[in-house]
KOLDRENVEX-448681 format. One line per 10 residues: their letters; for each residue x, y, z of C-alpha. Coordinates in Angstrom, 1 decimal, decimal comma. Example, Ala and Ser with C-alpha at 12.3 -4.5 7.8 and 13.67 -1.06 7.14 Angstrom:
% KOLDRENVEX-448681
as> 12,3/-4,5/7,8 ~ 13,7/-1,1/7,1;
This chain:
% KOLDRENVEX-448681
mplaaardrl> 74,7/58,7/62,5 ~ 71,9/61,4/62,4 ~ 73,5/62,7/59,5 ~ 73,3/59,6/57,4 ~ 70,4/58,7/58,5 ~ 69,1/62,3/57,3 ~ 70,8/61,7/54,3 ~ 68,8/58,7/53,3 ~ 65,9/60,8/53,9 ~ 66,8/63,3/51,8;
lalphialga> 67,9/60,5/48,9 ~ 63,8/59,4/49,8 ~ 62,1/63,0/49,3 ~ 59,9/62,4/46,9 ~ 61,8/64,0/43,3 ~ 60,2/65,2/40,1 ~ 62,7/64,8/37,1 ~ 62,5/68,3/35,6 ~ 65,8/67,8/32,9 ~ 68,3/65,2/32,4;
lptpiddapr> 70,8/64,6/35,4 ~ 73,6/65,2/36,6 ~ 75,1/68,4/34,7 ~ 78,3/68,8/33,5 ~ 81,3/70,0/35,7 ~ 83,7/71,4/32,9 ~ 87,2/72,8/33,4 ~ 88,1/76,4/32,5 ~ 91,5/76,0/32,1 ~ 91,7/79,6/29,5;
lreaigmgar> 89,8/81,4/32,2 ~ 91,8/80,2/34,7 ~ 95,4/81,5/33,2 ~ 93,6/84,4/32,4 ~ 92,7/85,3/35,6 ~ 96,0/83,8/36,9 ~ 94,4/81,5/38,8 ~ 96,9/79,0/40,4 ~ 93,8/76,6/41,3 ~ 91,9/74,3/39,4;
lvvkrddalp> 88,7/75,9/38,1 ~ 85,9/74,1/37,5 ~ 82,5/74,8/36,4 ~ 78,9/73,6/37,6 ~ 76,9/73,4/34,0 ~ 73,1/74,2/35,8 ~ 73,0/76,9/33,1 ~ 72,8/73,6/30,6 ~ 70,1/72,0/32,8 ~ 68,0/70,6/29,9;
fgfggnkvrk> 64,7/72,1/31,0 ~ 63,0/75,1/30,5 ~ 66,6/76,6/29,8 ~ 67,6/75,9/32,7 ~ 69,1/77,2/36,2 ~ 69,4/76,0/39,7 ~ 66,0/77,1/40,6 ~ 64,8/73,8/37,8 ~ 66,6/71,4/41,1 ~ 64,9/73,1/43,9;
lglvaaqaqr> 61,4/72,6/41,7 ~ 61,9/69,3/41,0 ~ 61,3/68,6/45,0 ~ 58,4/71,6/45,3 ~ 56,4/70,2/42,6 ~ 56,9/66,6/43,6 ~ 55,2/68,0/46,8 ~ 52,5/69,9/45,1 ~ 51,2/67,0/42,9 ~ 50,8/65,4/46,0;
dgvdtlitcg> 48,9/68,1/47,6 ~ 46,3/67,8/44,4 ~ 47,5/71,7/43,7 ~ 46,5/73,1/40,4 ~ 48,4/76,3/40,1 ~ 51,8/77,8/41,0 ~ 51,6/81,5/42,1 ~ 55,0/83,1/42,3 ~ 57,0/86,1/42,1 ~ 60,3/87,7/41,1;
gvqsnhcrat> 61,4/90,9/38,5 ~ 60,0/90,9/35,3 ~ 63,1/89,3/34,4 ~ 63,2/86,3/37,0 ~ 64,7/83,3/35,8 ~ 62,8/81,7/39,1 ~ 59,6/83,0/37,6 ~ 60,3/81,8/34,1 ~ 61,0/78,1/35,6 ~ 58,2/77,9/37,7;
aaaaarlgma> 55,9/78,5/34,9 ~ 58,1/75,4/33,1 ~ 57,8/73,3/36,0 ~ 54,1/74,5/36,2 ~ 53,2/74,0/32,2 ~ 54,9/70,7/32,6 ~ 52,4/69,2/35,0 ~ 49,1/70,6/33,5 ~ 49,0/73,3/36,3 ~ 48,0/77,2/36,1;
chivangtpp> 51,1/79,9/36,5 ~ 50,4/83,3/38,4 ~ 53,0/85,2/38,7 ~ 53,5/88,3/40,5 ~ 55,9/90,9/39,0 ~ 57,6/93,8/40,2 ~ 58,0/96,4/37,8 ~ 56,8/98,7/35,0 ~ 55,6/96,2/32,1 ~ 57,5/95,7/29,0;
erlsgnalld> 56,4/97,3/25,8 ~ 58,1/94,8/23,9 ~ 58,3/90,8/25,4 ~ 61,8/89,9/25,9 ~ 63,9/87,5/27,6 ~ 62,1/85,4/30,5 ~ 59,2/88,1/29,7 ~ 58,6/86,5/26,8 ~ 59,5/82,9/27,8 ~ 56,7/83,5/30,7;
qllgahvtyv> 53,9/84,6/28,2 ~ 55,2/81,7/26,1 ~ 54,9/79,1/28,8 ~ 51,2/80,8/29,3 ~ 51,6/82,2/32,9 ~ 49,2/84,9/33,8 ~ 51,2/87,9/34,9 ~ 50,1/90,9/37,1 ~ 52,2/93,8/38,3 ~ 52,5/95,2/41,2;
aqrtdripam> 55,3/98,6/41,7 ~ 57,9/97,6/44,8 ~ 59,6/94,5/45,4 ~ 57,2/94,7/49,6 ~ 53,7/94,6/46,7 ~ 54,6/90,7/46,1 ~ 54,0/89,0/48,9 ~ 50,3/90,2/49,7 ~ 49,5/90,2/46,1 ~ 50,3/86,7/46,3;
ealaatlrae> 48,2/86,3/48,8 ~ 45,3/88,0/47,7 ~ 45,7/86,2/44,4 ~ 45,6/82,9/46,2 ~ 42,2/84,1/48,6 ~ 41,0/84,9/44,9 ~ 41,8/81,0/43,2 ~ 40,3/79,5/46,6 ~ 37,1/80,9/46,3 ~ 37,0/80,1/42,7;
grnplivplg> 37,7/76,4/44,0 ~ 40,8/75,9/42,6 ~ 43,7/74,6/45,4 ~ 46,8/76,5/44,4 ~ 50,3/76,5/46,5 ~ 51,8/79,7/46,7 ~ 56,0/79,0/45,8 ~ 57,8/81,7/47,6 ~ 60,6/84,2/46,3 ~ 63,6/81,4/44,4;
astplgalgl> 61,5/78,6/45,4 ~ 63,8/79,0/48,7 ~ 62,2/77,0/51,0 ~ 63,4/74,3/53,2 ~ 62,2/71,5/50,5 ~ 63,2/73,6/47,3 ~ 67,2/73,8/49,1 ~ 67,2/71,0/48,8 ~ 67,1/70,4/46,1 ~ 70,9/71,7/45,9;
algvgeivrq> 71,6/69,2/48,7 ~ 70,9/66,9/46,3 ~ 73,5/68,5/43,7 ~ 76,0/67,8/46,4 ~ 75,5/64,8/46,3 ~ 75,9/64,5/42,4 ~ 79,3/66,6/42,7 ~ 80,4/63,1/44,8 ~ 79,1/61,2/42,1 ~ 80,9/63,2/39,6;
givpevivha> 84,1/62,4/41,9 ~ 84,7/66,3/42,2 ~ 85,0/67,3/45,8 ~ 86,2/70,9/45,4 ~ 88,0/72,7/48,7 ~ 85,5/75,8/47,7 ~ 82,5/76,7/45,9 ~ 81,7/79,8/44,9 ~ 77,8/80,8/43,7 ~ 75,3/83,6/43,0;
tssggtqagl> 73,1/84,2/46,1 ~ 69,9/86,0/46,5 ~ 67,0/84,4/48,2 ~ 69,4/81,9/50,0 ~ 67,9/78,4/49,0 ~ 70,9/77,4/47,0 ~ 73,6/78,6/49,6 ~ 71,6/76,5/52,2 ~ 71,3/73,6/50,1 ~ 74,6/73,5/49,7;
iagcalfglp> 75,6/73,9/52,9 ~ 73,2/71,0/54,1 ~ 74,6/69,0/51,0 ~ 77,9/69,2/52,4 ~ 77,2/68,5/55,7 ~ 74,9/65,8/54,4 ~ 77,9/64,2/52,4 ~ 80,8/64,9/54,9 ~ 82,2/67,5/53,0 ~ 84,8/70,2/53,7;
trvigisadd> 84,0/72,5/51,2 ~ 83,5/76,3/52,2 ~ 80,6/77,3/50,7 ~ 80,9/81,3/49,4 ~ 77,8/83,1/48,3 ~ 78,4/85,7/46,2 ~ 75,3/88,7/46,9 ~ 73,2/89,8/44,0 ~ 71,5/92,3/45,6 ~ 71,5/92,3/49,8;
pvadigqivi> 73,7/92,7/52,9 ~ 75,5/89,5/53,8 ~ 73,9/89,6/57,5 ~ 70,3/89,8/55,9 ~ 71,2/86,5/53,4 ~ 73,0/85,2/56,7 ~ 69,7/85,0/58,3 ~ 67,5/83,7/55,8 ~ 69,9/80,6/55,0 ~ 70,4/79,9/58,7;
slcsgietll> 66,7/80,0/59,2 ~ 66,6/77,6/55,8 ~ 68,7/75,3/57,4 ~ 67,0/75,0/60,9 ~ 64,1/74,1/58,1 ~ 65,8/71,4/56,2 ~ 67,3/70,3/60,2 ~ 63,3/70,3/61,0 ~ 62,5/68,2/57,5 ~ 64,8/65,5/57,9;
alpagalgae> 64,4/64,7/61,8 ~ 67,9/66,2/62,6 ~ 68,9/67,7/66,0 ~ 69,4/71,7/65,9 ~ 72,9/72,8/64,5 ~ 73,8/69,2/63,4 ~ 74,1/71,0/59,4 ~ 76,8/73,6/61,3 ~ 74,8/76,1/59,6 ~ 76,0/79,2/61,4;
srfaadasfv> 80,0/77,8/61,1 ~ 79,6/76,9/57,5 ~ 78,3/79,9/56,3 ~ 80,5/82,4/54,1 ~ 79,0/85,8/52,2 ~ 79,9/88,6/50,3 ~ 78,2/91,9/49,3 ~ 81,1/93,6/47,9 ~ 80,4/93,1/44,0 ~ 76,0/94,1/44,4;
gdgygipsda> 77,5/97,5/43,3 ~ 74,9/99,9/42,1 ~ 71,8/97,1/42,9 ~ 70,6/94,3/41,7 ~ 69,5/94,5/38,1 ~ 72,5/96,3/37,5 ~ 75,5/95,6/36,3 ~ 79,2/96,8/37,3 ~ 82,6/97,0/35,7 ~ 83,5/93,7/37,5;
sreaqslaar> 80,7/92,5/36,0 ~ 80,7/93,3/32,7 ~ 84,5/92,4/32,2 ~ 83,6/88,6/34,7 ~ 80,7/87,9/31,5 ~ 83,0/89,6/28,6 ~ 86,2/87,1/30,1 ~ 84,0/84,3/30,9 ~ 82,7/84,2/27,1 ~ 86,0/85,1/24,9;
tealftdhwy> 88,0/81,9/27,1 ~ 85,4/79,5/27,8 ~ 82,1/80,0/25,5 ~ 80,8/80,0/28,8 ~ 77,8/83,0/29,0 ~ 76,1/84,5/31,7 ~ 73,8/87,0/32,6 ~ 75,5/90,5/33,8 ~ 73,6/91,4/37,0 ~ 73,3/87,6/39,1;
takalaglia> 75,5/85,7/37,7 ~ 78,4/87,2/36,6 ~ 78,4/89,3/39,8 ~ 79,4/85,8/41,2 ~ 82,1/84,9/38,9 ~ 83,6/88,8/39,3 ~ 84,3/88,0/43,3 ~ 85,7/84,8/42,2 ~ 88,1/86,0/39,7 ~ 88,6/89,7/42,6;
yarggtfrdg> 89,7/86,4/45,0 ~ 91,9/84,9/42,6 ~ 93,2/87,8/41,9 ~ 93,6/88,7/45,4 ~ 95,4/85,0/46,3 ~ 92,4/83,6/48,5 ~ 92,4/80,1/46,5 ~ 95,9/78,0/47,5 ~ 97,4/76,6/44,6 ~ 96,6/72,7/44,4;
etvmfwhtgg> 92,5/73,5/45,6 ~ 89,8/72,6/43,3 ~ 87,6/75,7/42,9 ~ 83,9/75,3/42,0 ~ 81,7/78,0/40,1 ~ 77,8/77,3/40,6 ~ 76,8/78,3/37,4 ~ 73,2/79,0/38,2 ~ 72,1/79,6/34,8 ~ 70,4/83,4/33,8;
qvglfa> 71,7/83,6/29,8 ~ 68,4/84,0/28,7 ~ 68,5/87,7/30,5 ~ 71,3/88,1/27,9 ~ 68,1/88,7/25,8 ~ 66,3/90,6/27,9;
């Protein structure tokens, strides 16, 4: 069967274990009760991944960094906001592997380093600031050209490490929850650069799960995210030698941009409530602009009766708690 062979190819991919796996799956009965949810609520704790303050990006970088090492890469270049969790995780991976790291951050240099920006400095990353998000890719390409001229071998790691290879870190995560004995009817998670959602969709297809994967957008419209996710899944199909459309990405894709609020990095009333409820009921910490918006979506769905009694709903906690200290 094509999917079975592709699953074997996935499991055989070179991988660097940047943190001990599996991450825990915790029941959240008090949060479930607080939001009037009839379904079982569990949390996949990638926030507890024990490397570089954790998060889903560590899963992606385990594959991306392994390939980089095989290719003789000596410098990782990536981009994000000033408080990017992905940039911090990339800097941590580079430090662990003895590589240099350059970060292109859109925004104003902070007067006082805190949160992820402080960790970037501690990890030895070199940070270049640009004005707009659209300036990041040209700046990374220019930096890579300069480094190559100096005899270095850099790799540009796209935003969120959201490449077909990076996304497969989350497909491996689906295999992990299967081994942990939890097969949820629904997975809810934060989505932005599309890699996490593409990986979860691919993982559910490869491991035979009928699970609905719902991405709650932290910034972009659903149509934009869908285009990215479907493109990444197409790339995964190529990488794993699958026929086009074998992962069923178009039918499996589901996202919601109703909880973006005033934009990325800006908390909403719903995200503040979600953040507070999670902390006070389960001692579960989220940042207020990304993970908490996804949790706000889950809470709204629960209150609106989207989930059926008897189902298991998994909130895939993608990390980001360092943002509390920004």
